[in-house]
Steps between C-alpha positions, in 0.01 A plus 500: 500500500626844408375841596636803322388860562622809314433870552601736220470880490560728200769767532493803507193553719225717349129522452486177301742295713407136488566233762451140415456206738561158352449172699563148373423179690625192321494126571750267338513117519772286353396163353851354495814498711709737285199754471492501119129417484234656714183701550464870568194711611480855617310822532622858430336815626603846376375838632595843365442824699534829318556837690209660326136459595391517128705193402403154609652165406301200606677202668588193297496138622605200295538132578702239304552120501752307296787253485855498401740252350863571433 
């Protein structure tokens, strides 16, 4: 299981300064001993705040499921 959180802010600060918050929660399961085959599933949530009341960006949430083979 992996949790990654990132906060990013635009520079220089001004009336349209944007701050983004990105969170990823991921689950990984290896199917063999050397971890070359496995399954992965996760969810990512992104939110953007803009320093102006007239601008609004709605949050975004995605989910994913897959497998890997190397």
